[in-house]
N, C-alpha and C positions, 0 to 999 in steps of 0.2 A: 504493500500500500504506500510505501515511502515515495514512489515516483508517479503517483496518480496525475500530477500536474501535467506531465508530458503526454497523456492519453487523449486529451481533449483539444481539438482544434477549433478555430473560430466558426467553422461551418456547423459542427455539432454542438458547440457550447459546453459549458461545465455543468455537470448534474446539479451541483449545489446552487447554481444560479436560478434554477426553477423551484418555486416554493413547494410544488407537489412532490418532486423528486427528493428535495431536501427532507420533507416530512417523512417520506418512505425510508430514506437512508437512515434517519435517526431512529425511526420506529423498529427497524430491523437489526439494530445493534444488539450484540449479545447481552442478555440481562443477568446471567449467572456466572459470567467469566470475566472478571475485572481486567485481567491481563490482555485477553483478546479484544475486549471492548476498547480499552485505551489504545491498543495498537492500531485498531481501525480508525479511531477518532484522530490519533496522531497522524495517520496517513492522509486523512481528509484535510487536516489543518495544513500539512505540508503542501498538498495540492493547491490550497487557497493561496499559500505563500508564493507558489510558482506561477500562478495564473495572473500574469501582469495586466491583462485587459479586463479583469473581473470588476464589475461595478462596485464602487466602494460601499454603498448602502447595503447591497446584497451580501458583500463580504462580511460586513458586521453582523447581519442577521444570521448568516450561516455559522459564523464563529460563536455567536451567542448561544445558538441552539446546541452546537456541539459541546460547548462548555457546560451547559446545563445537563446534557446527557452524560458527561464524564464525571460530574460531581459525586454521585453516590459511589462510583468505582474508586475515585481518588480517596474518598473518606475511608473506604474499606482497606485499601492498601496502606494508607497513613496509619490506621489503627494497628495493622499488622506490623508495620515498621516500629511504632512506638511501644507496643505492648508485648511483643514477643521477647522473652527474656534472653534467649541465647540464639540470636540470628548468626548464621555463618557470615563470614566476610563477603562471600559472593552474593548471598541472598540480600544482605544489608545494602550492598552496592546496587543490586538490581532494583530494589524497592526505592532507594533514594534517587536513582537515575530516572525511573519512570515518573515519579512525582515531580522532582525538580525539573526534569526535561519537559514535562507537559506544560508547566507554568511558563517556562522560558519560550517555548514555541507559541503558546497562546498569546503572550505579551507581544511577540514579534508580529503576529497577524493583526492584532488590534492596533499596534503602532503603525503598521503599513497602511491600515485603513485610515487612521487619523492623518497620516502624511498626505495621502491622496486627497482627502477632503480639504485639508488646509491649502494644498497646492491649487485645487480647483476653486476654492472659496466656499465658505460655509453658507448654506441657505438658512433663512430664518426658520423654516419648517424643521430642518434637521437639528438646528441649534436648540430649538425648543423641545423637541420630542425625543431625539436620539443621542445628542451629544453628551448629556449628563450620564447616560448609561455607558456609552463608549469610554468616556474618561474614567468613570468609576471602576469599570471592569478592567481597564488597562492598569490603573493604579493598584487594584487588588491583586492582579497577576504578578506585577512587579514586587509587591509586598510579599506574596507567597514565595517568590524566588529568594528574597532576602531571608525568609525563615528557613527554607530548606538549605541554603548555604550555611546558616548558623547551626543546623543539625550536624553539619560536617565541620563546624568550627572555622568557617571562613576559608580563604579570604573573600570578602564581598567586594566585587569590582566597583570602583568609584563611579564608573559610568552608569551603574544602576541607579545611583542617587541623582545623577544628572537627568536621566530619563524620567524618574519620578517627579523631579522638580519641574521639568518641561510640561508634563501633562497637567500638573496643578496650575501652572501659569496659563495654559490654554483654557482650562476650565474657568479660572478666575477672570480672564479677559472676556470670556463669553458670558460671564455672570451666572454660571451654573455650578460652581465649585461646591456649594452647600446644598444642592438639590438632592434630597434623599430618595432612594429607590430600593426596591427589594432585589436582593441577590440570591434568590432561591432559598435553600435551607440556611444560608449564612446570615439571613436577616437583612435589615435595612442598613444602608450605608450611603456615603457620598464620596466624591473625589477628595475633598478636604479631610474627611474622617479617615480614609485609607492612608493618606499621607501622614496624618498625625499619629496613627497607630504604628506606622513604620518608624517614625521619629522617636516615639517613646520606647519602642522595642529596641532600637539601637542604643538609646541612652541607658537601658537597663543592664548592659554589659553581661551578656549571657554566657561568656566563655567558661564560667565555673559551674554551669548547670548541665545535667544530662538531657538528652533529647526530649523525653517525656516531661521533664521539668520546664524546658523551654516552651513546649506546647502549652502547659498549664499557665506559665507566666504570660504568654501572649493572650490567653483567654481572660486572665485577670485584667490585663491592660485594656482589652476591649470593653470589659464591664465598667471600669473606672474612667474611661477616656473622657467622658463629658465633664469630669471633675478636675482634669488637668487644665492649665491655663496656657494660652498661646498668644501673648500680646504682640501687636504689630511692631512695637519698638522695645528696645532693651530697657528693662526695669531693674531696680537694684537687686531684686531677689531672683532674677532669671538665672537658670543653671546651664542651659544649652542654647546654641544657635546653629543655624544652617543657612547657606546661600543656595537658593534654588537653581542658580545657573552653574554652579561648580560641581565637578566630579569628585565630591568628597562627602562623607557622612556627617551627621550632626556632631558638633564639638562642644566640649565644656567651655563655658564662658569665663575662662581664666582672665581674659582681657577682651576688650571690645574689638569687633572687626575693624580693620584699617579704615574702611570707608562705608558710610551708610548708603544703602541702595534699596530700591523697591523689592529686591529679591531676598532680602534678609527675613528670617522667621526666628522667633524666640520661644522658649518653653520653660515652664516652671511647674513644680508638682501641684501647687494649689491645694484644694481640699482632698484631692485623691490620696495624698500621703496619709492623712488622718483616717480616711475611709479604709484604706488597706490595713492600717495599724489596728483599727477597731475589729476587723474580721480576724486578724492574726490573734488578737487578745482573746476573742471568743473561742477560737479553736484551741488555743493553749490552755484555756480553762475548762476544756471538755465540752464546749458547746458545738452546735451544728453549723455547717456552712449555710449562710442565708439562701433561701430557695431561689431568689432572683438571680443569683450568680450561676450562669450556665457554663459548665466546663466540658460538656460533651460526654459525660459519664459520671459514675459514682466513685469517689476517691476517699480513702481514709485520711483522717486529719494528719497523721504522721507523714503522708506524702505531700500534703499541701503546706504545712507549716514551714519547711525549709524554703519553699518557693516564695511564700509571702515575706519571710524574713529577708530574703535576697532583694525582693522588690522594694521593701520598706527601707533598706539600706541604700540601694543605688538610685532610687527615685525620691530621695529625701531632699529637703531644702539645702542641706549641706551634704553632698555625696561623700562616701567614705574616703578617708585619706589612708595612705600606707602606714601600718602600725610600726614598722621597723624600717630604719634607713637601709637602703640597698647600697652595696659596694660592688663596683665593677671588677670582675676577675676574668680569667681565661684559663680554665683547666678541665681536664677530662674526668669523667665519672663512670665507673662500671655500674651497670644497672641490670637487675634481675626482676622479673615481674611475677606477681602472684604469691599467695600464701605458702604453697608447697615449696617453691624455690627459696623463699625467705626462711622457712623452717629449716631447710638444709644448711644454709650459710650460718644462721644463728645457733644451730646446734653445735657447730665447731667440730663435728665428728669427721668431716671430710677435708679439713684444712681450710686455709683462708680463702682459696679460690677453687671450689670443688670442680673437678673435671667433668665434662659431659653436659654442663648446663649452658644454655644459650644466653651468653652475656652480651648485652648491648654496650656501646660506648657513646656517651653523650658529652657535649661540650657545655660546661657550666659558664654562664655569662655574668651572673650577678648573684650575690649571697646576702642574706640578712639573718637576723636572729630567728625568724620564723621559717626560713626555708631558702630556696634559690630558684633561679630561672635557668632553663637550659635550651640550647638550640639543637635540633635534630636535623641532620643532613639527609636522612632517609626515614620514611615513615615505617616503624616496625609493624608487627602483626596486628591482628584484630583486637588484641588485648589493650592497646593504648586508647584510653578514654578517661574522662573525668571520673575520679574515684579509684583508679587503678592503684593497687598496693605495690610498692617498690622496695627492694633491698638495694642499697647504694653503697659504693665504696670509692672514696677519692683515689685518684691515681697516685701510686706510691705509698698509700696507706695500707694498714692491715685490718682496721676495724670497719665493720659494716654499720650502717644506720638504716632506720626504717622511715619511709616517706610515703606520700600519697599525692597523686596528680590532682591538683585543684583547678588549674586552668589549662586549656588546650586551644591553640589557635594555629591553623595551617597558614603558612606564608605563601606556599605554592604547592603544587601536586606532590613534590617530594621533599618538602621542608616545613618544619613546624617549630613552634615555641611552646614550651610547657612551663607552668608554674607548679612547683613541688613544695608541699608543706612537710617539714620535718616533724614526724610523730615522736621519735625517741632516738637517742644515740646509744642508750644502754638497753639492750633487748636480750631476753633469754627464750630459747625454744624449750617447750615443756609439753608433756603429755598429761593432760588433766583427766582424772578419773572421777566419775560421778560418786558422790559421797556414800550413797547406799551400796555401791558396788565395789568400793575401793579395796575391800578385803579379799576380793576374788582376783587372783593373779591373772586368770584367763581373760578377764574383761579388758578390751582394748581401750587405751586412753584416747583422748581427743587432742590431736596435734594443734598446739596453740602457741602464740607469741605473748610473752609477759613483758610489758613495758615498765622498766624499773626506774623511770624518772618522770617528772611532771605529773605525779599523782597527788590527789588530795590526801591528807593524813588518814592512815588506816585503810586506804583503798589501793586497788591495783587495776590498771587498765589492761585489757586482754583482747587480742585479735583471735577470733575463732573461725572455723569453717562456717559456711552459710547454713542457716536454719538450725543452729546449735543452741543459741541462748534460750533458756527457759527460766522465767522468773520464779519457778518453784524448785529448781534444781541447783544444788550447790556442788562444787568440785573440791577435791583434795589434791594437793601437790606439795612438793618440797620447795621451801623458800628460805634461803640463807641457812641451809642445814637443818631446818626443823619442818615438821609436817604442819600444814595450815589448811584451814577450810576457806574457800572463796564463796561468799554468799552473794547471789545476784542482786544488783541494784537497778541498772537500766542499760538499754542499748543506746550507744552514742550514734552509731552509724550502721546502716545495713546496705549491702550491695548483693548482686548475684554471685559474687566471688568470696565474700567474707563478711563477718560481723565484728564490730568494734564495741566492746562493752566495758562497763565498770563493775567491779566486785568489791565487797567489803572483806578485809582480812580478819579472820578470827582464829583462835587457837583450836587445834584438833581435839575432839572429845576423847 
């Protein structure tokens, strides 16, 4: 279907140019096979792109109907992408490419339509009835591209922001930027609303969130969008600014732009910050999510609280500042991923650099008390993601330390920067035995990592295999030559690869 555009000459015409054929094509799309349906829709969109003599109004109508037909299939594959716990790298890339590629192709077709209409001159009839929908759908497609790029942690091309700025300027000049209309199941929106959603999304600094958390954050932003403030001129409490004509994302307003122009737009949290804080406080106190907040599904409070904490921090009147000073360095670090590899190196049974383990070499660019930033000249396996557990050893050193990926941003296809939090420099590998079963030698222990620094008095932080923590189950282990009981307190962090929990240390009975 990718080359449909070459099948239709001027004599026969393009099938999508005829309203009855368009209706038949859309009605015959597969209903129960998302992959096949989107493949066919993508082929028809490519044929529209290739048909240079296609009437602009008909091109928009065909693209609009194809987008509406694709919507349920896109939602299904997006859910699969976001909610499948252990996607293979190949399947993850396939789902990401289908979704991200669709929005890129659709935006190009809408943009091609807008270019043709502007070159010909907008008629009053089209401006009144169709231009608001065209601009809004184009802005929404570009915003979806931004989101799917963020799922892969960038880099977001600057020209995407320039294209978003252009469509907003066209809508504003025509007086239709605020005209609200229905976008299918996505609800009501306008060109200005789509641009503002993208602006706040960018300001929220999503590099430290997992893809599902990014999706939830975007839905929270949509709910509170009307409470953010977007003044036309810079005010003393504005936090971000953007120039609609430039190929760059919104920037923090550390200083005023060099020159005031009509293309400048400003942004501040306004009442949205207090609204998000109120919802966060309700969830932290055991309350329910307000019914009017639509997140596209039911989620436990423990999944929503970290997202709201992040939004409340980064969309605050004063965004977070770095807690520790960074110092520029340049040295290599040996890196092992995952709890199993970390258990091996911290056990010390196989020497300082156990043979047979797949050790990565990263270049550390800066360090602080809380962690460090590293440059990767090649992207490692599918394990690299926000939350990944790492065992790290500085070049020339003998001791390993334990860390966790907190930020991940791709600079290019084969280059990335990661921010790593240091969890502990003194770590012990131990096999914990359930207290009730500790007297039975045959009972296997739970391979765990004991963090021997940074703990509250009388407590111990422990890294466990996934789905191990039980608030009713205590463990026994040897600590400083004596047998102790570890009583569960709470889980600090849960991922599909490990759990990070706090335990109270008490004497063995």
